[in-house]
N, C-alpha and C positions, 0 to 999 in steps of 0.2 A: 457346590456348583455355582451358587449366586456370587460367591467371592471371586471365583475364576472369571465369570462373565464380567463382573465389575472391573477386574484388572485388565481384561482383554479389550473390552468395548468402552468407548468414551461416551460421555453425555454430550449433547449438542453444545452446552456451555463450555466444556473443556475443549471440544473440537474447535470452536470459534477462537478460543484463546490461543490454541496452537497455530491456527491459520494466521492470526495477527503476529504471533511470535516468529513464524516462519519468514515473514516479510523482512524482518530486521536481524534475525539471529539464525544460526544453524540449529536444527532440531536434532535431538539424540536419535539413535537408531530406533529405540523403543517408541519414541514419540512419532517418528515418521511412519512406522508400521501401524500404530494405533490410528493415526489420522487417516491413512490410506484406507484401512478397513472400515472406518466410520463413514468416510465419503462414498465408499462403494455401496453402502446401505442407506445413506441419507442424502436425498436429492437437495434438501434445503441447505445443508452445509456445503455441498458442492456448488450450489448457486451463490451462496454467501462468499465462498472463496473467489469465484469469478468476479463478483461485484467488488470485493475488497481490492483485488489486483487492479481492476479498472480504475477505481478511485485513487489508489496509491500512485498509479502512473499519471493520472490527471493532476494530482497535487504536486508531485515531483516535477512535472513538466511546467507548471505555472509558477515555479519559484522565481521571484524577481531578483535579478543580480544586484549586488550592492555596488554603488558607484562612490568614488571619492568626491569631495566637494569640487575639485578641479574638473573631473570628468563630467559632473552634472552641469557645471558652468558651460563647458564646451558643447554639451548636448543641447542645452537651452539655446545657445547661439545658432546651432545648425537648424533647430526646429524653427526659430524665429526667421532665419534666412529663407527657409523653404516656404513658410507662410507668406512672407513678403513677396516672394516670386509668384505666388498664386494669385495675388491681388491684381 
């Protein structure tokens, strides 16, 4: 019985691993079912998932675009012009 329970139910450590994996890769059917069952019983892991999703969105939103040297030069000129207008 213990082996069956161990196979069906995840530890919180394994659940958090799957939560992170789910953000970047597709989970197998078994993993999805196990994670869903675990989160139904574990409020801490459900909260962890919500917080992880929030952080992931914040990190991906704040990515700074990369500019070419020419684009940077033009951007600096525009900023300097706007600052000069404010004086």
